[in-house]
C-alpha positions in Angstrom: 18.2 -17.5 -8.3 15.5 -18.8 -10.7 15.2 -21.5 -8.4 15.1 -19.4 -5.6 12.3 -17.3 -7.2 10.0 -20.4 -8.3 10.6 -21.6 -4.9 9.1 -18.2 -3.3 6.3 -18.2 -6.1 5.2 -21.9 -4.8 5.0 -20.6 -1.4 2.7 -18.0 -2.4 0.0 -19.9 -3.5 -1.4 -21.5 -0.2 -0.4 -18.2 1.5 -2.9 -16.4 -1.0 -5.9 -19.3 -0.4 -5.3 -18.6 3.0 -5.7 -15.0 3.1 -9.5 -15.2 0.7 -10.6 -18.2 2.7 -9.9 -15.8 5.8 -11.3 -12.7 4.3 -14.5 -14.2 3.0 -15.4 -15.6 6.5 -14.8 -12.0 8.0 -16.9 -10.6 5.4 -19.7 -12.5 5.9 -19.6 -12.3 9.8 -20.0 -8.3 9.5 -23.6 -7.1 10.3 -26.0 -6.2 7.2 -26.5 -7.8 4.0 -26.9 -6.1 0.4 -30.9 -7.1 0.2 -31.3 -5.1 3.5 -29.5 -2.2 1.6 -31.7 -2.8 -1.1 -34.9 -3.4 0.3 -35.2 -1.7 3.8 -36.3 1.8 2.2 -38.9 -0.1 -0.2 -42.1 -0.4 1.9 -43.2 -2.7 -1.0 -40.6 -5.0 -0.5 -41.7 -8.1 0.8 -40.2 -11.0 2.7 -40.5 -13.2 -1.2 -38.8 -10.4 -3.0 -35.8 -10.6 -0.3 -35.6 -14.4 -0.7 -35.4 -14.0 -4.5 -32.6 -11.3 -4.1 -30.6 -13.9 -1.9 -31.0 -16.9 -4.2 -30.1 -14.3 -7.6 -26.9 -13.2 -5.5 -26.1 -16.9 -4.3 -26.8 -15.8 -0.8 -29.6 -18.7 0.2 -26.3 -21.1 0.1 -23.8 -22.4 2.7 -20.8 -20.4 3.3 -18.4 -22.6 2.0 -20.8 -23.5 -1.4 -20.5 -19.4 -2.0 -16.6 -19.7 -1.2 -16.5 -22.7 -3.9 -18.4 -20.9 -6.5 -15.8 -17.5 -6.1 -13.3 -20.1 -6.5 -14.4 -21.2 -9.8 -15.1 -17.9 -11.2 -11.8 -16.6 -10.4 -10.0 -19.7 -11.7 -11.3 -18.6 -15.3 -10.2 -14.8 -14.5 -13.6 -14.2 -13.5 -14.4 -11.4 -10.4 -18.0 -11.5 -10.7 -20.4 -9.2 -11.1 -21.0 -5.8 -8.5 -24.1 -6.5 -6.2 -24.4 -2.0 -6.8 -27.3 -1.4 -8.8 -25.2 -0.7 -12.5 -24.5 -4.6 -12.2 -21.0 -3.7 -13.9 -18.3 -6.9 -13.9 -16.0 -6.2 -10.6 -12.6 -6.6 -12.8 -14.0 -3.7 -15.3 -14.4 -1.7 -12.2 -11.2 -2.6 -10.5 -9.4 -2.3 -13.5 -10.6 1.5 -14.0 -9.5 2.5 -10.5 -5.9 -0.1 -10.1 -3.7 2.1 -12.0 -4.2 5.0 -9.9 -3.5 3.2 -6.4 -0.1 1.4 -7.8 0.9 4.8 -8.8 0.1 6.4 -5.4 2.2 3.5 -3.2 4.9 3.2 -6.0 5.6 7.1 -5.6 5.0 7.0 -1.7 7.6 3.7 -2.2 10.4 5.4 -4.0 10.0 8.9 -1.7 10.3 7.1 1.6 13.9 4.8 -0.1 15.0 8.3 -1.5 14.7 10.2 1.7 14.9 7.6 4.4 18.3 6.0 3.4 19.9 8.9 3.1 18.7 10.5 6.4 19.7 6.9 8.4 23.2 7.2 6.4 23.9 10.6 7.7 22.4 10.6 10.9 24.5 7.4 11.5 27.8 8.9 10.2 27.2 12.1 12.3 26.4 10.4 15.8 24.9 12.7 18.2 25.2 15.7 16.0 22.5 18.6 15.6 21.5 17.0 12.5 21.3 13.6 14.2 19.0 15.1 16.6 17.2 16.7 14.1 16.2 13.6 12.5 15.0 12.0 15.9 12.8 14.5 16.6 11.2 14.3 13.1 11.2 10.6 13.5 9.3 10.9 17.0 6.8 13.2 15.6 6.2 10.6 12.4 5.0 7.7 14.8 3.2 9.8 17.0 1.0 11.9 14.8 -1.7 10.3 13.2 -1.8 10.4 9.5 -5.2 11.2 8.6 -5.1 14.3 11.0 -2.2 15.4 9.1 -3.6 15.3 6.5 -7.1 17.2 7.0 -4.2 19.8 8.8 -1.8 20.4 5.5 -5.6 20.4 3.3 -6.7 23.3 5.6 -3.4 25.0 5.6 -2.0 24.5 1.9 -5.5 24.2 0.1 -7.6 26.4 2.1 -5.5 29.0 3.8 -2.6 29.6 0.9 -4.5 28.4 -1.8 -1.2 26.8 -3.5 -2.4 22.9 -3.8 -5.8 21.1 -4.3 -7.0 19.0 -2.1 -9.3 16.3 -4.0 -9.3 14.2 -6.9 -6.3 14.0 -9.4 -7.3 16.6 -11.7 -8.7 20.2 -12.4 -12.0 20.5 -13.9 -10.4 22.5 -16.7 -7.3 19.6 -17.3 -8.8 18.5 -20.9 -7.9 22.2 -21.6 -4.7 22.4 -20.5 -1.7 21.9 -22.8 0.9 19.3 -21.8 3.0 21.1 -19.6 0.5 22.6 -17.5 -1.8 19.3 -17.1 1.5 17.6 -16.0 2.3 20.4 -13.7 -1.8 20.5 -12.3 -1.5 16.4 -11.9 1.8 16.9 -9.5 0.5 19.4 -7.5 -2.8 16.8 -6.8 -0.3 14.3 -6.0 1.9 16.4 -3.4 -0.4 16.2 -0.2 -1.6 12.7 -0.7 2.0 10.9 -1.6 3.9 12.9 0.6 1.6 12.2 3.9 1.4 8.4 2.7 5.0 8.4 2.7 5.6 10.4 6.1 5.4 7.8 8.5 7.3 5.0 6.3 9.9 7.5 5.9 10.5 8.4 9.7 10.5 4.6 10.7 12.4 3.4 7.7 15.1 6.0 8.5 15.3 5.2 12.2 16.2 1.6 11.4 18.3 2.7 8.5 19.9 4.6 11.4 20.3 1.4 14.0 22.0 -0.9 11.2 24.6 1.7 10.3 25.8 2.3 13.4 26.2 -1.6 14.2 27.7 -1.9 10.4 30.3 0.9 11.0 31.4 -0.4 14.4 32.0 -4.0 12.7 36.1 -5.0 12.2 36.0 -4.8 8.6 35.1 -1.2 8.5 38.1 -0.7 10.5 40.2 -2.5 8.0 38.8 -0.6 5.1 39.5 2.8 7.0 43.4 1.4 7.6 44.3 0.7 4.1 44.0 4.4 3.6 40.0 3.6 1.6 38.6 7.0 1.5 35.4 8.0 4.1 33.0 7.8 1.0 34.1 4.5 -0.2 34.0 3.0 3.3 30.4 4.3 4.1 29.1 3.7 0.9 30.5 0.8 -1.1 31.4 -1.4 2.2 29.2 -0.1 5.3 25.8 0.5 3.3 25.4 -3.0 1.3 25.0 -4.9 4.7 22.9 -2.4 6.5 20.3 -2.3 3.7 19.8 -6.1 4.3 17.5 -5.9 7.5 15.6 -2.4 5.8 15.1 -4.6 2.7 13.2 -6.9 5.1 10.8 -3.8 7.0 10.4 -2.5 3.6 8.9 -5.9 2.0 6.6 -5.6 5.3 5.8 -2.3 5.1 3.7 -2.9 1.2 0.6 -3.7 3.0 0.4 -0.7 4.8 0.5 1.5 2.4 -1.8 -0.7 0.1 -4.3 -0.4 3.5 -3.5 3.1 4.2 -5.3 4.0 0.5 -8.4 3.6 1.9 -8.2 6.5 4.0 -5.7 8.7 1.8 -8.1 8.5 -1.1 -11.4 8.8 1.1 -9.8 11.8 2.5 -8.6 13.2 -1.1 -11.3 12.0 -2.8 -9.0 10.0 -5.2 -10.7 7.5 -7.4 -8.5 4.7 -6.6 -8.9 0.9 -5.1 -9.3 2.5 -1.6 -11.9 4.6 -2.3 -13.9 2.2 -4.0 -13.3 -0.9 -1.4 -14.8 1.9 1.3 -18.0 2.5 -0.8 -18.2 -1.2 -1.3 -18.1 -1.8 2.3 -20.7 0.6 3.1 -23.0 -1.2 0.2 -22.2 -4.8 0.9 -20.7 -5.2 -2.4 -19.5 -8.7 -1.7 -17.8 -9.4 -5.0 -16.0 -6.3 -5.4 -15.0 -6.4 -1.7 -13.6 -9.7 -2.6 -12.2 -8.8 -5.8 -10.4 -5.7 -4.4 -9.1 -7.8 -1.4 -7.3 -10.4 -3.5 -5.6 -8.1 -5.8 -4.8 -6.5 -2.6 -3.1 -9.6 -1.5 -1.5 -10.6 -4.8 0.1 -6.6 -4.9 1.4 -7.7 -1.3 2.5 -11.1 -1.8 4.6 -9.9 -4.9 5.9 -6.8 -3.1 7.5 -9.2 -0.2 8.7 -11.6 -3.3 10.6 -8.5 -4.8 11.9 -7.6 -1.3 13.1 -11.6 -0.7 14.8 -10.9 -4.4 16.5 -7.9 -3.5 17.5 -9.6 -0.2 19.0 -12.5 -2.1 20.5 -10.2 -4.3 22.1 -8.2 -1.7 23.3 -11.5 0.3 23.9 -14.4 -2.1 23.7 -16.8 1.2 20.2 -16.4 0.9 19.8 -18.0 -2.2 22.4 -20.5 -2.2 20.7 -21.6 1.4 
């Protein structure tokens, strides 16, 4: 297993380099420049001032030289300084917001796993029942409804009309003065809408994949043999069939992690959550290249680590993977 993990880690290095090169090139192809945003509203800004700003930000150098300078800083774990007026280190700005984004994505992933697997198994076991049809309707709705539109509807219904849930931020204004129990409940209420909506699309798709895999597995000969031996239906389904049915789902789950991280930009902007997604949106609007590259790099690392965890889980579930 250790040899398998090391091989996967070494394989991640060229992938990470390729991702950063593509992101760096695409980012600089976008129209606009940090110097334009800082000088276009200033009537005193001369052409000489713009060139001095470009030289200060190393924007006057060729693109490959800029990328090389960024990689040099990255090798010593320096993501550079933001082009924003505060000129704060990028690592410091990301460090403040990374825990929020990771927490949201982990909670969404756990919610998807906790709900999708049982739904898929029960739908397969009770095929063509009213429960299976209800889950199928839920899945089609989950695929069809845009999540950002659903988020706005639920914000209006639960936040504005009923007043049950907050619709922005992670804490109330009086959070610091609340007792521990009330403070925890306040945090939970702020997380219900963004986490639930973030998990909605992934839950619909994963439950459908789980159902299809279970239907295929429970028709296998070894399942019929297990039933012929007199094993209970619970043992047949959850001990023999479920493990093999999980193998394709693990792969799909690993591929869904980039979608969760990318979706953070939408949900954190809609719900005004101070995470990496909101910071990324603000940095793109300001053409803050160091912050954009820092967030993309961290996001790429988290995505590759998520895929590595999926590969490890796949190898644990199927020993033939790690042996091969």
